[in-house]
C-alpha positions as CSV (number, residue, x, y, z in Angstrom):
1,X,58.0,-46.5,72.0
2,X,55.1,-48.3,73.6
3,X,55.1,-49.7,77.1
4,X,52.6,-51.4,79.3
5,X,52.2,-48.0,81.0
6,X,52.2,-44.6,79.3
7,X,53.8,-43.1,82.3
8,X,56.9,-45.2,83.2
9,X,58.9,-44.5,86.3
10,X,61.7,-42.0,85.8
11,X,65.0,-43.8,85.7
12,X,68.1,-42.6,87.5
13,X,70.0,-40.2,85.2
14,X,73.6,-39.0,85.6
15,X,75.5,-36.2,84.1
16,X,78.9,-36.8,82.6
17,X,81.2,-37.6,85.6
18,X,84.7,-36.5,86.7
19,X,86.7,-38.8,89.0
20,X,85.4,-37.1,92.2
21,X,81.7,-37.2,91.2
22,X,82.0,-40.8,90.1
23,X,83.4,-41.8,93.5
24,X,80.7,-39.9,95.3
25,X,78.1,-41.6,93.1
26,X,79.6,-45.1,93.8
27,X,79.5,-44.4,97.6
28,X,75.9,-43.1,97.5
29,X,74.5,-45.8,95.2
30,X,76.4,-48.9,95.9
31,X,73.9,-51.1,94.1
32,X,74.9,-49.5,90.8
33,X,78.0,-51.1,89.0
34,X,80.4,-48.9,87.1
35,X,78.9,-50.3,83.9
36,X,75.5,-49.1,85.1
37,X,76.9,-45.6,85.8
38,X,78.5,-45.4,82.4
39,X,75.3,-46.6,80.6
40,X,73.4,-43.8,82.3
41,X,75.8,-41.0,81.1
42,X,73.7,-38.5,79.2
43,X,74.5,-35.3,77.4
44,X,71.8,-32.8,76.5
45,X,73.9,-29.9,75.2
46,X,76.0,-30.4,72.1
47,X,78.6,-27.8,73.2
48,X,79.1,-29.6,76.5
49,X,79.2,-33.0,74.7
50,X,81.9,-31.7,72.3
51,X,84.0,-30.5,75.3
52,X,83.6,-33.5,77.5
53,X,83.3,-36.5,75.2
54,X,85.9,-36.9,72.4
55,X,83.8,-39.5,70.6
56,X,81.0,-37.0,70.0
57,X,83.0,-35.1,67.3
58,X,83.8,-38.3,65.5
59,X,80.2,-39.8,65.4
60,X,78.1,-38.6,62.5
61,X,77.7,-38.6,58.7
62,X,80.5,-38.8,56.1
63,X,79.8,-37.9,52.5
64,X,81.2,-36.1,49.5
65,X,79.2,-34.8,46.5
66,X,79.2,-37.3,43.7
67,X,80.8,-40.0,45.9
68,X,79.8,-43.6,45.1
69,X,79.3,-44.2,48.8
70,X,78.3,-42.6,52.1
71,X,79.0,-43.5,55.7
72,X,77.5,-43.2,59.1
73,X,79.6,-43.5,62.3
74,X,77.9,-44.4,65.6
75,X,79.7,-43.8,69.0
76,X,79.4,-46.7,71.4
77,X,81.5,-45.3,74.3
78,X,85.1,-45.6,75.3
79,X,86.4,-44.9,71.8
80,X,84.4,-47.7,70.2
81,X,82.4,-47.1,67.1
82,X,80.3,-48.8,64.4
83,X,80.6,-47.8,60.9
84,X,78.0,-48.3,58.2
85,X,79.1,-48.0,54.6
86,X,76.2,-47.2,52.3
87,X,76.3,-47.8,48.5
88,X,75.2,-44.7,46.6
89,X,75.4,-42.1,49.4
90,X,73.6,-41.2,52.6
91,X,69.9,-41.9,53.3
92,X,68.0,-39.3,51.3
93,X,71.0,-38.6,49.1
94,X,71.3,-41.8,47.1
95,X,71.1,-44.7,49.5
96,X,67.8,-46.8,49.9
97,X,67.0,-50.2,51.3
98,X,67.7,-51.9,48.0
99,X,71.3,-51.0,48.2
100,X,74.1,-52.5,50.2
101,X,74.8,-51.4,53.8
102,X,77.9,-53.0,55.3
103,X,78.9,-52.7,59.1
104,X,82.4,-52.3,60.4
105,X,83.6,-52.0,64.0
106,X,86.5,-49.7,65.1
107,X,88.5,-48.4,67.9
108,X,90.1,-45.0,68.6
109,X,93.7,-44.9,69.3
110,X,95.9,-41.7,69.3
111,X,93.4,-39.8,67.3
112,X,92.8,-42.4,64.6
113,X,89.9,-44.9,64.3
114,X,90.8,-48.0,62.6
115,X,87.9,-50.1,61.3
116,X,88.4,-53.9,60.9
117,X,87.8,-55.3,57.4
118,X,84.4,-56.8,56.6
119,X,83.2,-58.2,53.3
120,X,86.1,-56.8,51.4
121,X,85.8,-53.3,53.0
122,X,88.1,-51.6,55.5
123,X,88.4,-48.0,56.7
124,X,90.5,-45.4,58.5
125,X,89.2,-42.2,60.1
126,X,91.5,-39.4,60.9
127,X,90.9,-35.6,61.4
128,X,87.2,-36.0,60.2
129,X,88.3,-37.6,56.9
130,X,87.2,-41.2,56.4
131,X,89.2,-43.3,53.9
132,X,87.2,-46.4,52.7
133,X,89.1,-49.1,51.0
134,X,87.2,-51.7,48.8
135,X,88.9,-54.7,47.4
136,X,90.1,-54.1,43.8
137,X,88.9,-50.5,43.8
138,X,90.6,-47.1,44.5
139,X,90.2,-45.7,48.0
140,X,87.3,-43.2,48.6
141,X,87.8,-40.3,50.9
142,X,84.7,-38.7,52.5
143,X,84.4,-35.9,55.0
144,X,82.2,-35.4,58.0
145,X,79.1,-33.4,57.3
146,X,76.2,-32.0,59.4
147,X,72.9,-32.1,57.6
148,X,70.0,-29.9,58.6
149,X,66.3,-30.6,57.9
150,X,65.0,-28.3,55.3
151,X,61.9,-27.6,57.4
152,X,63.8,-26.6,60.5
153,X,62.3,-23.3,61.7
154,X,59.2,-23.6,59.5
155,X,56.8,-20.7,60.4
156,X,53.2,-21.4,61.2
157,X,51.0,-20.5,58.3
158,X,47.9,-18.4,58.5
159,X,45.1,-20.3,60.2
160,X,47.4,-22.6,62.2
161,X,47.3,-23.3,65.9
162,X,50.6,-22.7,67.5
163,X,50.9,-25.4,70.2
164,X,54.4,-24.3,71.4
165,X,56.7,-21.5,70.5
166,X,59.0,-21.5,73.5
167,X,57.1,-18.9,75.5
168,X,54.6,-21.0,77.5
169,X,52.9,-24.4,78.0
170,X,49.4,-23.0,78.1
171,X,48.3,-25.4,75.3
172,X,49.5,-28.5,77.1
173,X,48.2,-30.6,80.0
174,X,51.1,-31.4,82.4
175,X,53.3,-29.4,80.1
176,X,56.8,-28.5,81.4
177,X,59.2,-26.0,79.8
178,X,62.9,-25.5,80.5
179,X,65.1,-23.0,78.6
180,X,62.4,-22.4,76.2
181,X,62.1,-26.0,75.2
182,X,59.0,-28.4,75.9
183,X,60.0,-31.5,77.9
184,X,58.9,-35.0,77.1
185,X,56.7,-35.4,80.2
186,X,53.7,-37.3,78.9
187,X,51.9,-34.1,78.0
188,X,48.6,-33.8,76.0
189,X,47.6,-30.9,73.9
190,X,44.5,-29.1,75.0
191,X,43.3,-28.2,71.5
192,X,42.0,-31.2,69.5
193,X,42.0,-31.8,65.8
194,X,40.6,-34.0,63.0
195,X,42.3,-33.6,59.7
196,X,45.5,-31.5,59.8
197,X,49.1,-30.9,59.0
198,X,51.5,-31.0,62.0
199,X,55.1,-29.5,62.2
200,X,57.2,-30.5,65.2
201,X,61.0,-30.2,66.0
202,X,62.7,-32.6,68.4
203,X,66.1,-33.3,69.8
204,X,67.3,-36.6,71.3
205,X,70.1,-36.7,73.9
206,X,73.6,-38.2,73.4
207,X,73.9,-41.4,75.3
208,X,76.9,-43.3,73.8
209,X,76.8,-46.2,76.4
210,X,73.1,-46.9,76.1
211,X,71.6,-49.2,73.4
212,X,68.4,-49.6,71.5
213,X,65.3,-48.3,73.2
214,X,67.3,-46.6,76.0
215,X,68.8,-44.0,73.6
216,X,66.5,-41.0,73.7
217,X,63.1,-42.7,73.6
218,X,59.8,-40.7,73.3
219,X,57.0,-40.5,70.8
220,X,54.4,-38.3,69.1
221,X,51.0,-39.7,69.3
222,X,48.4,-38.5,66.8
223,X,44.9,-38.5,68.4
224,X,46.7,-40.0,71.5
225,X,46.4,-43.4,69.6
226,X,49.0,-43.7,66.7
227,X,52.6,-43.1,67.5
228,X,55.5,-42.0,65.3
229,X,58.6,-43.0,67.3
230,X,61.2,-40.6,68.6
231,X,64.5,-42.3,69.3
232,X,68.2,-41.9,68.7
233,X,68.2,-44.6,66.0
234,X,70.8,-42.9,63.9
235,X,72.3,-45.4,61.4
236,X,70.2,-48.3,62.7
237,X,68.0,-50.6,60.6
238,X,65.0,-48.4,60.4
239,X,62.4,-50.7,62.2
240,X,58.9,-49.8,63.2
241,X,60.0,-49.2,66.8
242,X,62.8,-46.9,65.7
243,X,62.8,-43.2,64.8
244,X,60.3,-42.6,61.9
245,X,58.5,-45.9,62.5
246,X,54.7,-45.9,63.1
247,X,54.8,-48.1,66.2
248,X,53.4,-51.5,65.8
249,X,52.1,-50.7,62.3
250,X,54.9,-49.8,59.8
251,X,58.6,-49.3,59.5
252,X,59.8,-46.2,57.7
253,X,60.7,-46.5,54.0
254,X,64.2,-45.2,54.9
255,X,65.9,-44.4,58.1
256,X,66.2,-40.6,58.0
257,X,67.2,-40.2,61.6
258,X,70.1,-37.7,62.1
259,X,72.8,-38.0,64.8
260,X,71.8,-37.3,68.5
261,X,71.7,-33.6,69.7
262,X,70.8,-32.6,66.2
263,X,67.4,-30.8,65.8
264,X,65.2,-32.9,63.6
265,X,61.7,-32.4,62.2
266,X,58.4,-34.3,61.7
267,X,56.0,-33.0,59.1
268,X,52.9,-35.0,59.1
269,X,49.7,-34.9,57.1
270,X,47.1,-36.7,59.2
271,X,43.6,-37.7,58.1
272,X,41.2,-39.0,60.8
273,X,39.1,-42.0,60.5
274,X,35.8,-41.7,58.7
275,X,32.3,-42.7,60.0
276,X,28.8,-43.0,58.5
277,X,25.6,-41.3,59.8
278,X,25.1,-44.2,62.3
279,X,28.6,-43.8,63.8
280,X,30.2,-46.9,62.1
281,X,33.7,-46.5,61.0
282,X,34.1,-46.6,57.2
283,X,37.8,-45.9,56.8
284,X,40.9,-46.0,59.1
285,X,43.0,-42.9,59.6
286,X,45.8,-42.3,57.2
287,X,49.1,-40.3,57.4
288,X,51.9,-39.1,55.2
289,X,55.1,-38.6,57.3
290,X,58.2,-36.6,56.5
291,X,61.2,-37.0,58.7
292,X,63.9,-34.3,58.2
293,X,62.2,-33.4,54.9
294,X,62.1,-36.8,53.4
295,X,58.8,-38.8,52.9
296,X,59.2,-42.0,55.0
297,X,55.4,-43.0,55.0
298,X,53.3,-42.1,52.0
299,X,49.5,-42.1,52.7
300,X,49.9,-45.0,55.2
301,X,46.8,-46.5,56.6
302,X,46.6,-47.0,60.4
303,X,44.6,-50.1,60.8
304,X,44.4,-50.2,64.6
305,X,42.3,-48.4,67.3
306,X,45.4,-47.6,69.3
307,X,49.1,-48.5,69.8
308,X,50.8,-49.8,72.8
309,X,51.1,-47.1,75.6
310,X,48.7,-44.8,73.9
311,X,46.8,-42.7,76.5
312,X,43.5,-42.8,74.5
313,X,41.0,-45.4,75.9
314,X,37.8,-46.9,74.6
315,X,36.5,-47.4,71.0
316,X,37.4,-45.0,68.2
317,X,34.7,-42.4,67.7
318,X,34.0,-39.6,65.2
319,X,35.6,-36.8,67.2
320,X,38.6,-34.3,67.3
321,X,41.6,-35.8,69.1
322,X,44.7,-34.3,70.8
323,X,48.5,-34.6,70.1
324,X,50.4,-36.5,72.9
325,X,54.1,-36.4,73.6
326,X,55.3,-39.5,75.4
327,X,57.3,-39.7,78.6
328,X,59.7,-42.6,78.4
329,X,62.2,-41.3,81.0
330,X,64.6,-39.8,78.5
331,X,65.4,-36.0,78.3
332,X,64.0,-35.5,74.8
333,X,62.9,-32.0,74.1
334,X,60.7,-30.3,71.5
335,X,60.1,-26.9,70.0
336,X,58.2,-25.1,67.2
337,X,55.1,-27.1,67.2
338,X,52.1,-26.1,65.2
339,X,49.0,-27.6,63.6
340,X,47.2,-26.5,60.4
341,X,43.6,-27.9,60.1
342,X,42.8,-29.1,56.6
343,X,39.6,-27.9,54.9
């Protein structure tokens, strides 16, 4: 998301803490409350999160083929959860913004999450099976599913420029790589482009105690000016400052964000601004955006010179422009990035 600065200070981060580490942290950083320490807890490896945090295996999507409803469960820390019951199925599988979306809150006790009733709906989650009860209707049982973007692992076609394949950061200014993944360090691509298709894969961290813009924030800037937001906004409203939003311009048609620590994809068709022979702009840039294989912006006009925190400066010109990956102080990682220029 945009900030007043494109390079914010790195916040303090803490790995999941055992009792000894927590005590040491409290002694070393007395200015931080226990609540602050909890809020900063971050997992970047799904295997570690599964081992250390019992809520991680509960959070996620629940669905059954031909089911009249779908559900998304969000972990909030300490065995607390939000449940969103979606009429018609999951986003991209039957639910859209015209259909109902009802929120319930629940707590984990002895392996069972009980969700308090709201608007005639209650629910019980046990052993990865969610039972949803609606007033006057038979209960519906849905199971936990793990969806994968259909474009995960998409290979660069002939003529494409491979910006990152896990072997080096040679195509990035200030690029940093760890374990074959590109870090969100405020890095700008050295190659520049005008009209193109971009494929990019990203993963947000798991931060159950954080909220809103603190949950895995980054962004992909086209031409260093127009941002598609990266954020753990799984199951949220789908606003323009959440994952899939074109920041300060347009919210996505549907929130297709998957749970944190899931690899996700952006596939974007970008058309640059057009200019006449005198250098006067005659058309704004446009973009079609797919998040996890679903179109969330269809030929959307970008009627601004730049968005907040964009690194590009000065008036828009008729020129090729870079791709920029924002540093927002969160351990977001990227892989498999390539650009195919359009004729």
